[in-house]
DRENDREN-657020 format. One record per residue (C-alpha): residue number from 1; x, y, z. Coordinates in nm, 2 decimals, always signed. Layout:
<atoms>
NUM X Y Z
...
</atoms>
This chain:
<atoms>
1 -1.23 -0.87 -2.56
2 -1.28 -0.57 -2.33
3 -1.40 -0.57 -1.97
4 -1.65 -0.37 -1.77
5 -1.53 -0.14 -1.49
6 -1.68 -0.38 -1.24
7 -1.45 -0.66 -1.38
8 -1.15 -0.42 -1.37
9 -1.24 -0.34 -1.01
10 -1.25 -0.71 -0.93
11 -0.91 -0.76 -1.09
12 -0.76 -0.49 -0.87
13 -0.92 -0.64 -0.56
14 -0.77 -0.98 -0.64
15 -0.42 -0.84 -0.68
16 -0.19 -0.93 -0.39
17 +0.04 -0.62 -0.43
18 +0.06 -0.36 -0.16
19 +0.02 -0.08 -0.42
20 -0.13 -0.05 -0.77
21 -0.08 +0.25 -0.99
22 -0.31 +0.32 -1.29
23 -0.24 +0.57 -1.57
24 -0.53 +0.68 -1.78
25 -0.64 +0.98 -1.99
26 -0.90 +1.21 -1.85
27 -1.25 +1.10 -1.93
28 -1.15 +0.73 -1.93
29 -1.35 +0.65 -1.62
30 -1.11 +0.67 -1.32
31 -1.36 +0.82 -1.08
32 -1.63 +0.57 -1.19
33 -1.37 +0.29 -1.13
34 -1.32 +0.41 -0.77
35 -1.69 +0.38 -0.71
36 -1.71 +0.04 -0.87
37 -1.41 -0.07 -0.66
38 -1.60 +0.05 -0.34
39 -1.90 -0.15 -0.44
40 -1.69 -0.46 -0.50
41 -1.51 -0.45 -0.16
42 -1.78 -0.30 +0.06
43 -2.12 -0.46 +0.12
44 -2.41 -0.27 -0.04
45 -2.59 -0.22 +0.29
46 -2.32 +0.03 +0.41
47 -2.42 +0.39 +0.43
48 -2.34 +0.61 +0.13
49 -2.05 +0.87 +0.14
50 -2.30 +1.16 +0.16
51 -2.36 +1.05 +0.51
52 -2.03 +0.91 +0.61
53 -1.69 +0.81 +0.48
54 -1.66 +0.44 +0.56
55 -1.38 +0.35 +0.79
56 -1.47 -0.02 +0.78
57 -1.33 -0.15 +0.46
58 -1.22 +0.13 +0.23
59 -1.12 +0.50 +0.24
60 -1.12 +0.67 -0.10
61 -1.05 +1.01 -0.24
62 -1.21 +1.12 -0.56
63 -1.44 +1.38 -0.71
64 -1.72 +1.27 -0.47
65 -1.50 +1.36 -0.17
66 -1.51 +1.72 -0.28
67 -1.89 +1.71 -0.27
68 -1.86 +1.71 +0.11
69 -1.76 +2.08 +0.08
70 -1.95 +2.37 -0.07
71 -1.92 +2.75 -0.06
72 -2.14 +3.00 +0.12
73 -2.04 +3.33 -0.06
74 -2.24 +3.55 +0.18
75 -2.42 +3.72 -0.11
76 -2.61 +3.96 +0.12
77 -2.31 +4.12 +0.29
78 -2.02 +3.99 +0.06
79 -1.79 +3.95 +0.36
80 -1.83 +3.62 +0.55
81 -1.73 +3.38 +0.27
82 -1.67 +3.03 +0.40
83 -1.63 +2.67 +0.28
84 -1.91 +2.48 +0.44
85 -1.86 +2.12 +0.54
86 -2.15 +1.88 +0.52
87 -2.19 +1.66 +0.83
88 -1.98 +1.35 +0.78
89 -1.76 +1.12 +1.00
90 -1.46 +1.19 +0.77
91 -1.42 +1.54 +0.92
92 -1.56 +1.46 +1.26
93 -1.29 +1.20 +1.32
94 -0.98 +1.37 +1.17
95 -1.05 +1.72 +1.31
96 -1.30 +1.69 +1.60
97 -1.17 +1.37 +1.75
98 -0.80 +1.35 +1.64
99 -0.73 +1.73 +1.64
100 -0.55 +1.72 +1.31
101 -0.64 +2.07 +1.21
102 -0.28 +2.20 +1.24
103 -0.15 +1.92 +1.03
104 -0.41 +2.00 +0.77
105 -0.32 +2.36 +0.76
106 +0.06 +2.27 +0.74
107 +0.00 +2.04 +0.44
108 -0.23 +2.29 +0.27
109 +0.02 +2.58 +0.31
110 +0.31 +2.36 +0.19
111 +0.14 +2.29 -0.14
112 -0.01 +2.64 -0.19
113 +0.10 +2.95 +0.00
114 +0.23 +2.98 +0.36
115 +0.05 +3.32 +0.40
116 -0.29 +3.17 +0.30
117 -0.45 +3.07 +0.63
118 -0.74 +2.84 +0.68
119 -0.94 +2.90 +1.00
120 -1.18 +2.63 +1.12
121 -1.52 +2.75 +1.23
122 -1.65 +2.55 +1.53
123 -2.00 +2.48 +1.65
124 -2.10 +2.34 +1.98
125 -2.33 +2.04 +1.99
126 -2.47 +1.81 +2.26
127 -2.48 +1.43 +2.27
128 -2.54 +1.15 +2.51
129 -2.22 +0.96 +2.59
130 -2.17 +0.59 +2.65
131 -2.22 +0.65 +3.02
132 -2.57 +0.79 +2.95
133 -2.47 +1.14 +3.05
134 -2.53 +1.43 +2.82
135 -2.20 +1.59 +2.69
136 -2.10 +1.87 +2.47
137 -1.83 +1.90 +2.21
138 -1.72 +2.15 +1.94
139 -1.71 +2.03 +1.58
140 -1.60 +2.19 +1.26
141 -1.89 +2.32 +1.04
142 -1.69 +2.55 +0.80
143 -1.35 +2.69 +0.70
144 -1.26 +3.05 +0.64
145 -0.96 +3.16 +0.44
146 -0.76 +3.48 +0.46
147 -0.41 +3.61 +0.38
148 -0.17 +3.70 +0.66
149 -0.10 +4.08 +0.62
150 +0.15 +4.14 +0.90
151 -0.05 +4.42 +1.06
152 -0.33 +4.46 +1.31
153 -0.61 +4.48 +1.05
154 -0.88 +4.22 +1.06
155 -0.80 +3.99 +0.76
156 -1.06 +3.97 +0.49
157 -1.23 +3.64 +0.44
158 -1.17 +3.54 +0.08
159 -1.30 +3.28 -0.16
160 -1.00 +3.07 -0.27
161 -0.96 +2.94 -0.62
162 -1.09 +2.60 -0.73
163 -0.73 +2.47 -0.74
164 -0.66 +2.59 -0.38
165 -0.99 +2.44 -0.27
166 -0.90 +2.10 -0.42
167 -0.56 +2.13 -0.24
168 -0.73 +2.19 +0.09
169 -0.96 +1.89 +0.06
170 -0.66 +1.68 -0.04
171 -0.47 +1.80 +0.26
172 -0.76 +1.69 +0.48
173 -0.76 +1.34 +0.32
174 -0.38 +1.32 +0.33
175 -0.38 +1.40 +0.70
176 -0.64 +1.14 +0.75
177 -0.45 +0.86 +0.58
178 -0.12 +0.97 +0.75
179 -0.29 +0.94 +1.09
180 -0.46 +0.61 +1.00
181 -0.13 +0.45 +0.88
182 +0.04 +0.56 +1.20
183 -0.24 +0.41 +1.41
184 -0.24 +0.08 +1.22
185 +0.14 +0.05 +1.24
186 +0.09 -0.01 +1.62
187 +0.02 -0.38 +1.66
188 -0.10 -0.37 +2.02
189 -0.29 -0.12 +2.24
190 -0.39 +0.11 +1.95
191 -0.56 +0.43 +2.05
192 -0.87 +0.33 +1.85
193 -1.01 +0.02 +1.68
194 -1.20 +0.22 +1.42
195 -0.97 +0.11 +1.14
196 -0.90 -0.25 +1.23
197 -1.11 -0.37 +0.94
198 -0.97 -0.12 +0.69
199 -0.83 -0.31 +0.38
200 -0.81 -0.05 +0.10
201 -0.72 +0.31 +0.03
202 -0.82 +0.43 -0.32
203 -0.68 +0.76 -0.44
204 -0.81 +0.91 -0.76
205 -0.61 +1.19 -0.92
206 -0.49 +1.40 -0.63
207 -0.27 +1.63 -0.85
208 -0.50 +1.82 -1.08
209 -0.43 +2.16 -0.94
210 -0.06 +2.15 -0.86
211 +0.24 +2.30 -1.04
212 +0.52 +2.06 -1.14
213 +0.74 +2.13 -0.83
214 +0.46 +2.07 -0.58
215 +0.33 +1.78 -0.79
216 +0.66 +1.61 -0.76
217 +0.67 +1.68 -0.38
218 +0.32 +1.53 -0.34
219 +0.41 +1.22 -0.53
220 +0.73 +1.17 -0.33
221 +0.54 +1.23 +0.00
222 +0.26 +1.00 -0.09
223 +0.51 +0.73 -0.20
224 +0.70 +0.75 +0.12
225 +0.38 +0.74 +0.33
226 +0.27 +0.43 +0.15
227 +0.61 +0.27 +0.20
228 +0.59 +0.35 +0.58
229 +0.26 +0.15 +0.61
230 +0.33 -0.18 +0.80
231 -0.02 -0.31 +0.80
232 -0.20 -0.51 +0.53
233 -0.37 -0.21 +0.37
234 -0.36 -0.21 -0.01
235 -0.33 +0.11 -0.20
236 -0.48 +0.19 -0.55
237 -0.37 +0.52 -0.71
238 -0.51 +0.65 -1.04
239 -0.38 +0.95 -1.24
240 -0.39 +1.12 -1.58
241 -0.07 +1.31 -1.52
242 +0.24 +1.15 -1.68
243 +0.49 +1.33 -1.45
244 +0.30 +1.23 -1.13
245 +0.29 +0.87 -1.27
246 +0.66 +0.86 -1.33
247 +0.75 +0.99 -0.99
248 +0.51 +0.76 -0.79
249 +0.63 +0.48 -1.02
250 +0.99 +0.54 -0.91
251 +0.89 +0.58 -0.54
252 +0.69 +0.25 -0.54
253 +0.91 +0.03 -0.75
254 +0.75 -0.29 -0.64
255 +0.39 -0.17 -0.71
256 +0.18 -0.32 -0.99
257 +0.15 -0.07 -1.28
258 -0.13 -0.04 -1.54
259 -0.25 +0.16 -1.83
260 -0.63 +0.18 -1.84
261 -0.77 +0.23 -2.19
262 -1.13 +0.27 -2.30
263 -1.24 +0.12 -2.63
264 -1.49 +0.27 -2.87
265 -1.75 +0.01 -2.77
266 -1.74 +0.13 -2.41
267 -1.54 -0.16 -2.27
268 -1.21 -0.13 -2.09
269 -0.86 -0.28 -2.10
270 -0.62 -0.28 -1.80
271 -0.28 -0.33 -1.96
272 +0.02 -0.42 -1.76
273 +0.28 -0.14 -1.77
274 +0.65 -0.20 -1.70
275 +0.84 +0.11 -1.81
276 +0.87 +0.44 -1.62
277 +0.63 +0.61 -1.86
278 +0.32 +0.43 -1.97
279 +0.41 +0.29 -2.31
280 +0.66 +0.57 -2.36
281 +0.40 +0.83 -2.27
282 +0.53 +1.09 -2.52
283 +0.43 +0.85 -2.79
284 +0.10 +0.77 -2.62
285 +0.03 +1.14 -2.60
286 +0.10 +1.17 -2.97
287 -0.13 +0.88 -3.04
288 -0.41 +1.05 -2.84
289 -0.35 +1.38 -3.02
290 -0.38 +1.20 -3.36
291 -0.70 +1.02 -3.25
292 -0.86 +1.35 -3.12
293 -0.77 +1.54 -3.43
294 -0.89 +1.26 -3.66
295 -1.23 +1.22 -3.50
296 -1.28 +1.58 -3.41
297 -1.28 +1.52 -3.04
298 -1.04 +1.79 -2.94
299 -1.06 +1.94 -2.59
300 -0.85 +2.20 -2.41
301 -0.65 +1.94 -2.23
302 -0.51 +1.82 -2.56
303 -0.32 +2.15 -2.58
304 -0.16 +2.06 -2.25
305 -0.06 +1.73 -2.40
306 +0.12 +1.91 -2.69
307 +0.28 +2.16 -2.45
308 +0.40 +1.86 -2.23
309 +0.56 +1.71 -2.54
310 +0.73 +2.03 -2.64
311 +0.86 +2.08 -2.29
312 +1.02 +1.74 -2.26
313 +1.15 +1.75 -2.62
314 +1.31 +2.10 -2.57
315 +1.48 +1.98 -2.25
316 +1.62 +1.67 -2.42
317 +1.74 +1.87 -2.73
318 +1.89 +2.15 -2.51
319 +1.66 +2.44 -2.60
320 +1.60 +2.72 -2.35
321 +1.22 +2.70 -2.37
322 +0.95 +2.48 -2.52
323 +0.84 +2.77 -2.74
324 +1.16 +2.75 -2.94
325 +1.02 +2.44 -3.10
326 +0.72 +2.62 -3.24
327 +0.71 +2.74 -3.60
328 +0.93 +3.05 -3.65
329 +0.69 +3.24 -3.87
330 +0.45 +3.32 -3.59
331 +0.62 +3.18 -3.27
332 +0.51 +3.44 -3.02
333 +0.15 +3.43 -3.13
334 +0.14 +3.05 -3.11
335 +0.31 +3.06 -2.77
336 +0.06 +3.31 -2.63
337 -0.24 +3.12 -2.76
338 -0.10 +2.79 -2.63
339 -0.05 +2.93 -2.28
340 -0.39 +3.09 -2.28
341 -0.56 +2.76 -2.37
342 -0.35 +2.51 -2.18
343 -0.30 +2.71 -1.85
344 -0.66 +2.66 -1.75
345 -0.69 +2.30 -1.86
346 -0.60 +2.16 -1.52
347 -0.95 +2.22 -1.39
348 -1.21 +1.96 -1.49
349 -1.48 +2.22 -1.58
350 -1.25 +2.37 -1.84
351 -1.13 +2.03 -1.97
352 -1.48 +1.96 -2.09
353 -1.52 +2.28 -2.29
354 -1.47 +2.27 -2.66
355 -1.20 +2.47 -2.84
356 -1.33 +2.67 -3.14
357 -1.25 +2.56 -3.49
358 -0.95 +2.78 -3.55
359 -0.79 +2.65 -3.23
360 -0.85 +2.29 -3.34
361 -0.69 +2.37 -3.68
362 -0.40 +2.53 -3.50
363 -0.35 +2.22 -3.28
364 -0.34 +2.00 -3.59
365 -0.09 +2.23 -3.76
366 +0.14 +2.24 -3.46
367 +0.13 +1.86 -3.41
368 +0.23 +1.81 -3.78
369 +0.51 +2.07 -3.75
370 +0.64 +1.91 -3.43
371 +0.65 +1.56 -3.59
372 +0.80 +1.68 -3.92
373 +1.07 +1.91 -3.78
374 +1.18 +1.68 -3.51
375 +1.17 +1.36 -3.71
376 +0.92 +1.15 -3.51
377 +0.90 +0.81 -3.67
378 +0.56 +0.73 -3.82
379 +0.47 +0.37 -3.91
380 +0.35 +0.33 -4.27
381 -0.02 +0.25 -4.28
</atoms>
């Protein structure tokens, strides 16, 4: 019998492993699981994340973390575009108090472009200190982005892509947990006691906007950071990306691994996973493609699943490119259409959009061709 997400969250809480890794398809409920987990481990009378990011029991990164940031596009003058930061202790602590802005910039440029420069916009505010005396401090209220041109011209403030924006927000969070782990690794005379009660760090899908090279680097970096933690913090990581799962699996060999599945009745199953790929993930992807085609539930990300299968199979068989496995009669047209559909599927807004009927028929044809030509075994029904 299936479980609720609350029961799954309780199961994760009760696990004594330092790290737990969960693989699940998009739309399964990973973000909702992170919220359920927060509710399980953190008393209900704590303030919500819109006001603060709790440093008492749990730190978590998910789609709600991105809600702390929004764009002011300067529609009147079309020049002062900025990513505005809603007031929250998350940013106040890591940037204002800890001065981690340069680390955030370094992480961001490492995963995107070294010439793309974030500039933190400061605002002065006044407060009464512990000694009762009014004090003033600068705090970050927004971030501007521009490209380094190598000349004396004033750089244009640009609006970065959704993927770059997600990378920036992840870089802020990564700098936060990097700093927190360093602080908690010191047993005595810590610089702050803000994190003494921290028990969990929950990371939901940090890789949705990265290419494969940077995705691997991020997984390796995150794995090493978790291994460097000497405190009793427990880490939960969820992902829909098979490559990220495989890399973080190999980095954290002693972690508990799962495959989260959602049943048709709305219940969930958290299945133990032992192999590098969740249930030989290429077969799992095929199973999901069959299900989507059969019930007419095809989304753009299913084309990414097929492309992933073609890439891995072409490498294994020694072909130069994944498109060599497409039908010969119209290979270039299929390749172009596949690239056009799948290249945008990394963004959640696009993943929810429906392909048209000819695209769905094309997906079914290409899946059948793939299985027939490359002799994938099918169990007899």
